[in-house]
N, C-alpha and C positions, 0 to 999 in steps of 0.2 A: 628599471630592473632587468637583469640579464636572464634570458630564458634558461630553463634547466638544461635543455639539450646543448647549450653553449657553455654553461658553467660547470657541468660534470665532466671530469677529465675523460672518463671512459666513453661517454657519449660524444664528446668533441672529437675524439679519435675516429669516430665513424663518419664525420661530416663529408670528407672528400669522397669517400666511397658511395655515399648516398647522393652526392651531387657531382657526377663525373664531368670531366672537362667537355665543354660543348661550344656551340656557336657564339654564345655570349662571351666566353673567355677569349676566343679568338678575336672578337671585336675589340675588347679592351686591351688585349695584348698588343695589337697593332698600334693603338694609341700610345701605350707605354713605351714601346720601342722608339717612337719618334719624339719623346719628351726627355729633357735632360734631368728634370726633377719631378717626382711623383709622390703625391699623398693619397693613400688608399684609406678612406674612412669606412669603418666597419669591415676591416680586411679579413676577419675570421681567421682561418688557418694560414692566411697569407699566400695562397696558391698563386695568385696573379703575379705578385712581386717576386716570389720565389722563382717562378718560371723565367721572368725577365732577367733576373740576376744570373740564372744558370745559363742563359743564352749569351751572357756577356755584357749586359747593361752596366755601364760603368758610372752612371750618375747617382744622384741621391734618390733613394727609395725609402719611404717611410710608411709603415702600416699602423693604423690606429684602431683599437677595438676595446670595448668595455669588458670583454670576457677573458679573464686570465687563462682559462683552460684552452681557449682557442689559440692564444698567443704562445702557449707552451708548445703546441704543434708547430707553429711558425718558427720559433726560435731553434727548435731541435733541427729543423730542416735547413734553415739558412740564417746562421748567426751574423752574417755580413749584411743584413738589412736592418734598418732601424725599426724596432717594434715598440710601440708605446701603448701602455694600458690607459684607457679612459675614453673620453669623447672630445669634441671640439673645444670644450671649456678648460681642458688641462694644459693647453699651450696657447701662447699668443704669437701667431705668425705675422710676418710682415712681408708679403709678396715673395714668399720662399719657393713657390712651386709653379712650374709650367703647366702641370696637369693635376687636377684633383678628381678622383673617381669615387663613386659609391656603387658597388656591384652587388649581385645576388639579391636584388630588391631590398637592400639594407635601408634605403630611404623610407620604406613603408613601416619600419619599426619606430619611426618618429610619429607618435600617435597624437600628441598634443600640439596645438599651434605654437606654443612657446618652445617646444623641442625643435620644431622646424626652424623657427626664427633663430635660435641659438646656433643651430648647425649651419644655416646659410650665412649667418654673420661670420662664423669662423671660416667658411669656405671663401667668402669674398676677401677677407683679410689675408688668407693664405695664397691667393692667386697673384702671380706676377703679371705685369703688363702683357697683354696678348695671351694670357693663360686661359685654359678652358676647364670648365666643370662639366663632367659627363656622368650621368646616372640614369637608372631606369626604374619605372614603377609599372605594375600591372595595370592595364587599362580597365577601369571599373565597368565599362560598358560590355566587356567580354565576359564578365561574371565567372572568372576562372575558378573561384572558390567553390562553385557548385560541383566541381569534379573532385574535391578533396573529401573522399568518402572512405570508410573503413574497408570497402571491397578492393581498393587499390593498394595492395600490400607490396612493400619493397623488401627484398631479401638481401642481407649483407652478412659478412662474417667478420668478427672481431680479430684482433691480432693473435689472440690465443686459440683461434679456431672455432669460437662459439657462434653458431648461427643466430642471427637476430632478425626479427620481423618488425617492420616499421609501417605505421599507417597514420592517416590524418582524419580528423572528424570535426566538422564545423559545429560549434556550440551555439553561436548566435551571430546574426549579421544585422547591421543597422545602416541600410543604404543612404538614409538621410545624412548621417554623419560620416559615412564612408568607412565604418569600422567592421571588421570581421574578426571574431574570436574563435579559435580552434585549438584542438589538442593534437599533439604528436606523441604517439605511444610507441615505446620500444619494448619488445618482449623477447628475451633471450632464453635459449634452452638451458635449464638448470638454474635460472634466476628465481629467487623466492617470489618475486612479483614483477609485473611490468613497471616500467618507469614512464611517467607521463609529464610532458612539458606543455605548459599553457601559454599561448601566444595571442597577441592582438596586433593586427596590421591595419594600416589606414590606406584606403584607396582614394586617390585624388585624380580628377580628370585634368586634361591639359590646361583648361582655363584656370582652375584653382592653383595648379602648379605655377603657372606664369604669374599669378597674383603674388604668391609668396616670393618668387624670384625677383620680381620687380621691387617689392618692398625692401628686399635685402640689397638692392643696388646691382642686380644681375639681370642680364637680358638674354632671351632665348635666341640662339643662332640657328640651330637646326633641331628638328624632331623627326624621329623615325617610328614606324610601327612594328618593325621586327629587326632581327640581327642582320638581315640582308640589305638594310638601309632602304627598305621600301617606305613610301610615304605613310604618314600617320592617318589612319581612317577610323571611322566610328567603331568598327568591329576588330581593329588590330589588337593583337594580344598584349603588346607592350606600348609604353610611352617612353621612348629613349630620347633623352634631352641633352643637348649640347648648349652650354651657356657660357657667357664671359662677363667680365665687369662692365657695367654700363658707362 
């Protein structure tokens, strides 16, 4: 199920403002520049591929996302990129891409084992010989969700000038299963009521990630703990994984 914040057109329009370009985007953009064909799974508003195309990337760029409202933003900005509605089950690829990415912690939205297996099966089929799959998840040992509190308010302005306040609040965490459930609340001046999106994310450690990748016929090539490519440590904020076909 698509989160309300991604399915609502007015909220989807706020996504890029709430998530400004940063080191993770620079990391992935460098990879995209060097690849002839790229599949971005969970592409959202398509910011990564839009930037690559605007810089002159002349190869095949495809963004895949289950939220139609997010793809509206992508298509408006760059109609010269392939934007596909759905997940990895909507297409059958055969070694079409040199690079497959999942950015913005999109991998963590795969909550069930079967969702992960479906996704990784699609990734393996999509990768060309020598191709790479690159994605990141938050390191569960860093317990980053403990900082998702209502006191940390983000302020943003809609296209019509309406100030909007956004905050997160954890509702439940299940460390044994690696699940964290939280709300994202949007409150706009003049709105009749706040809009609330409910999300569940899954936090997997490096060992569990490798297990799923191995089962799918993928092998870990490199892992980093942050966007500066520092080694993965127990307290690193991220688990950034580079994998290829086994």
